[in-house]
PLY file of the C-alpha trace (Angstrom):
ply
format ascii 1.0
element vertex 143
property float x
property float y
property float z
element edge 142
property int vertex1
property int vertex2
end_header
23.85 -33.66 21.03
21.62 -32.02 23.65
18.91 -29.49 23.04
19.46 -26.15 24.73
16.52 -24.75 26.70
17.02 -21.30 28.17
16.14 -20.85 31.84
13.93 -17.96 32.94
16.82 -16.03 34.51
19.01 -16.43 31.38
16.54 -14.54 29.17
17.29 -10.88 28.56
14.39 -8.72 27.52
14.63 -5.55 25.48
12.16 -2.72 25.03
11.25 -1.63 21.52
9.16 1.30 20.34
7.24 1.03 17.05
5.62 3.95 15.24
2.36 2.70 13.70
1.81 5.82 11.59
0.56 4.68 8.17
1.24 0.98 8.77
-1.21 -1.74 7.73
-2.97 -3.33 10.73
-2.48 -7.03 9.95
1.12 -6.77 8.81
2.07 -4.81 11.92
0.22 -7.25 14.19
2.02 -10.32 12.81
5.45 -8.77 13.30
4.61 -7.56 16.81
3.27 -11.00 17.81
6.48 -12.57 16.47
8.64 -10.36 18.71
6.35 -10.66 21.76
6.60 -14.43 21.51
10.41 -14.38 21.19
10.60 -16.19 17.85
13.31 -13.81 16.65
15.74 -15.13 19.30
17.92 -18.22 18.92
16.83 -19.49 22.36
13.11 -19.66 21.45
11.05 -22.41 23.00
7.30 -22.59 22.44
6.46 -23.21 26.10
8.47 -20.27 27.44
8.11 -16.51 27.55
11.32 -15.33 25.87
9.93 -12.29 24.06
10.58 -8.60 24.38
8.44 -5.65 25.41
6.87 -3.57 22.65
5.54 -0.02 22.84
3.34 1.04 19.92
2.75 4.76 19.42
0.39 6.53 16.99
-2.15 3.69 17.10
-4.80 6.13 15.90
-2.97 6.50 12.55
-3.11 2.80 11.63
-4.72 1.89 8.33
-6.51 -1.06 6.78
-6.71 -2.05 3.13
-9.68 -2.55 0.85
-13.18 -1.90 2.17
-12.35 -3.08 5.70
-12.73 0.43 7.12
-16.44 0.42 6.20
-17.21 -3.31 6.56
-15.16 -4.59 9.51
-17.13 -5.19 12.74
-15.90 -5.97 16.26
-18.01 -8.24 18.47
-18.32 -8.39 22.24
-20.85 -9.96 24.57
-22.00 -8.82 28.01
-22.72 -12.36 29.21
-26.47 -11.82 29.36
-28.87 -13.21 26.80
-29.26 -10.72 23.97
-26.14 -8.91 25.18
-24.35 -8.91 21.85
-22.65 -5.66 20.89
-21.23 -4.91 17.46
-19.03 -1.92 16.73
-17.65 -0.84 13.38
-13.95 -0.31 12.74
-14.36 3.45 12.25
-16.35 3.87 15.49
-13.80 1.90 17.49
-10.96 3.84 15.86
-12.56 7.09 17.06
-13.43 5.79 20.54
-10.48 3.53 21.47
-7.82 3.04 18.76
-5.60 0.98 21.10
-8.20 -1.80 21.21
-7.98 -2.41 17.46
-4.27 -3.23 17.62
-4.59 -5.19 20.87
-7.38 -7.31 19.36
-5.33 -8.02 16.21
-2.16 -9.00 18.10
-4.04 -11.10 20.65
-5.63 -13.09 17.83
-2.17 -14.02 16.54
-0.92 -15.39 19.86
-1.62 -18.93 21.12
-4.84 -19.39 23.08
-3.44 -20.37 26.49
-1.97 -19.03 29.75
1.23 -18.03 28.00
-0.63 -15.69 25.65
-2.28 -13.92 28.59
1.21 -13.35 29.98
2.60 -12.18 26.62
-0.14 -9.64 25.89
0.78 -7.78 29.10
4.15 -6.94 27.52
2.41 -4.96 24.76
1.91 -1.25 25.50
-0.21 0.71 23.01
-0.75 4.49 22.92
-2.91 6.53 20.56
-0.64 9.58 20.55
3.05 10.18 20.02
4.02 10.13 23.72
4.56 7.17 26.07
5.58 6.96 29.76
8.29 4.29 29.30
11.35 6.49 28.72
13.05 5.06 31.83
13.27 1.65 30.13
15.28 3.19 27.26
13.32 1.61 24.39
15.09 1.14 21.08
13.28 2.24 17.89
12.24 -0.74 15.79
11.51 -0.28 12.11
9.13 -2.89 10.73
8.50 -3.30 7.01
0 1
1 2
2 3
3 4
4 5
5 6
6 7
7 8
8 9
9 10
10 11
11 12
12 13
13 14
14 15
15 16
16 17
17 18
18 19
19 20
20 21
21 22
22 23
23 24
24 25
25 26
26 27
27 28
28 29
29 30
30 31
31 32
32 33
33 34
34 35
35 36
36 37
37 38
38 39
39 40
40 41
41 42
42 43
43 44
44 45
45 46
46 47
47 48
48 49
49 50
50 51
51 52
52 53
53 54
54 55
55 56
56 57
57 58
58 59
59 60
60 61
61 62
62 63
63 64
64 65
65 66
66 67
67 68
68 69
69 70
70 71
71 72
72 73
73 74
74 75
75 76
76 77
77 78
78 79
79 80
80 81
81 82
82 83
83 84
84 85
85 86
86 87
87 88
88 89
89 90
90 91
91 92
92 93
93 94
94 95
95 96
96 97
97 98
98 99
99 100
100 101
101 102
102 103
103 104
104 105
105 106
106 107
107 108
108 109
109 110
110 111
111 112
112 113
113 114
114 115
115 116
116 117
117 118
118 119
119 120
120 121
121 122
122 123
123 124
124 125
125 126
126 127
127 128
128 129
129 130
130 131
131 132
132 133
133 134
134 135
135 136
136 137
137 138
138 139
139 140
140 141
141 142
């Protein structure tokens, strides 16, 4: 019996829209990473981009559990010595709520060239509107 490996032109990609209003950050991120990677399809192969596009709306209404809202910190570095920057979850939620979800999903993808390709298929918007109506995205309800 031979193993089936889908070719790049055999893969059909869908567009999904997810409403993040009231959803828990980590649980949403795991399900989104699963779909971006293509693990929900029967023709999944770990070395191939077989996933679908995902549009997340209402990223500013995401929630975290426990004391994470007060204690969680995000780290970045400028590249210069002493260039460390820390930002709290609440400050980043006010300034750029899309970055919180992008950071969570990116951490759940593999650390390689494929992940850099996959993260480009994730579109995140703070409000209720998105400019991808021409792609006819299907609503996706995640638990």
